[in-house]
N, C-alpha and C positions, 0 to 999 in steps of 0.2 A: 173509762176513767173520767171523772168530773173535774174540770178546771175550776168551776164556780159552783158553790153551794150556798143557797140563801134559805134560811128556815125561820119562819114566824117573825119576819122583819117588820117592825113598826117604827116610824120616824116622824118627829116634828121639829121644825125650826124653833129657836127660842122665842117664847111669847106668842106662838102661833099654834093652832090646832093641828093634829096629825095630818100629814100629807100622804103617807104610806101606811097601809093597814094590813098587818099580818100576812105578808107576802112570802111565799115559798116556791122555789124553782131551782133547777140545776141546769148547767150547760156543760156538755162534754168537751174534752180537749179536741181542738181542731174544728169545732162547729162554728157556723155563722148564725147568729141569733138576731132577729129583728125585734126591737121593742117599739110597739106602736101604740097610738092612742091620741085622744084629743088634747089640746093645750090645757095645762094645769093638772094632768092626770098623774104626774109624778115621775115621768120618764127621766128628765135631767137629774132630778134628785137621786133617783136610784143609781144612775151612772156615777154621780159624785160620791156616793157611798162606796161603790165598788172600787173606784180609783183612789180612795182615801182622802179626796178633797174635803169630804165630810167624814170625820169631825175636825181634821187637822187645820184646814184653812177656813172652813165655814162651820160654825158651831150649831149644835142641835142635839136632840136626845134620841139615841138609837137603842131599840130593844130587839132582841132576837140574835140570830147567829149568821155571820157572813164569813165565808172562807173562799179565798181566791188564790189559786196556785199554792195551796197548802198553807197559807198564812191568813191571819186575821188583819185586814187593812187598818182596823182601828188601833191595833197594838204596835204597829211599826210606824216609823216616821214617814212623812210624805215622800222624800227621796227614795227610801227603801221600797215603798209600795210602787213607785213609778218604775222600778226595775222589773216589776211583774205585770203591772197594768198601766198602760198609757192612754190618756184620754185626749181626744181632739175636740176642741170646743166648737160650737155652732158658728161663732163669730171668729174667723181667723185673725182679724186685726187685733182682737183682745189677747191673743196668745203669742203673737210675734213681738219679740223684744229687741232684736238686733237690726243693724242697718245694712247688712249684706246677707245673702242666702247662706253662704258658707259659714259665717259666724252663727247664724241661727241654728244650723244643724249641729254645730260644735258646742253650743251653749250648755245643754244638759250634761254632756260628757265632761266638760270643763268643771262644772259644779260638783261632779263626782270624783274629781282629781284623777281622771284617766291620763296616762302619759301622753304627751303631745304627739308622738309618732303614731300611737294607736288611734288618736282622735283624727289625725290627718287621713289615715287609711279608711277609717269608718265613714268619714264625710265623703271621701271620693267614691266609696262604694255606694252610698245612698244617692249621691248626685247622678251616678250612672244608672242605678236601678230605677229611679224616677224620671229619667230623661231630662234632667234639669242642669246638666253640667254647664251649659252655656249661660245659665243664670247665676252662677256661683258668686260673681262679684256685684250683682244687681241689688238694689234696695228693694226689699219685699213690698214696701209701701207703694211702689210704682208698677207692680205687676197686676195681672188679672186676678179676679176672684178665684178662678180655678187653679191658677198657679200658686196663689197664697195657700189654698187648701192643701195642695200637694206638699208644699213646704212644711206646713204644720204637721201633716201626717208623717213626713220623713223625719222631722225633728223629734217627734214622739217615739218613732221607731229606732232612733239612734242608740238608745240603751238596750234595744232588743227585748222588749217586754213580751211575755208569752201571751198576753191579752191586749187587744187593741179595741178601744171604745171610741166610737164615732157618734157625736151628738148632732143629728140632722146635717150630715155632710153635704147634701145636695141643696141646702137652703140658699136661695138667691142666685143659683147658677143657671146659665143658659145651657142649651142642649150640648154644645161642644165641650164646655167645662164639666158638665155632668159625666160625659163619656170619659174624660181624662181621669176623673176621680174614681169612677167605677172600675176602670182598668187597673188602677192602683190597688183598689180593694180586692179585685179578683186575683191579683198577683199574690197578695198576702194570704188569701184563702188557699191558693195552690201550694203555698209554702207550709201549710199546716198550722197557721196561727189561729188562735181562737179570736173571733171577731164579734163584737156587739155593735149593732147599728140602730140608732134611734131615728125614727122618721114617722111623719104623719101619713105618708103616701105608701099604700100597700104595693105599688108597682115598682118601688125603688130598686129592690134587690130580690128578684123572684127565685133565685137559686139558693136561698137560705135553707139551713137545715131545720130551723126552729123559729117560731113566732111567739111572742108574748104580747097580749093586748091589755093595756092598762086602762081602767076607767075609774075616776075618782079615787085613786090610790090603791086599788085592788086589781089583781089579775083576773079578768073576766073570762079569757080564753087563752089556752096555751097548747102547743103541739106543733105538728108538721104543717108546712104550707098547704098541703092538700086538704087537711082538716079545716083550715081557716078560710077557705075560699068563700064559704057561705056566711062568714061573719064580718065581712069588710064594711058593712053598713055602720059599724060603730066608729069607724075612722073619720 
């Protein structure tokens, strides 16, 4: 069963030439898919379309068909899409909006008008799952880059989306913080969540089920990691 279906997708931002050209691919439920490629190849744009950020928050022209968890993210509101696909930005600081970790994890649930007792239980569950209970009353601005990344992942997962999209989650992290984030991703994989990871580095997640390599807005190679070992020169 495919969680994501993209067929003949072409996109351009307003007043700019196309950045994605006739893209077609699918991702099955529970798969971990790496989207790789050089800067400017369209990786982040593709993730914004899958998560509904485009066209709801960022305008542009979309042609083709996108289906995610049986819905078209273009037709639902951004909060409705976020219940199915959550995106973690490359820059954690741009995504964090609250002054305590606990409030950050509760923020999305509060916007969905979830009852306070349910919010409390969900936040406590996430704090324990990500090993950050001791940070609950800390200001995220004062934490390490790795801790900030964990918080943004946990906050996106608060609404329990079936798809988790991570845009260059290892960017700017040292070895210790990379290990922390990889452990969090591995946990979500074991729990059967569909995961999309954008990264320049072929080595980031070697146990992915599928790879897509973008080049100048087109998919040049797709398939299993074993098939792509000979194609890493494009990265």
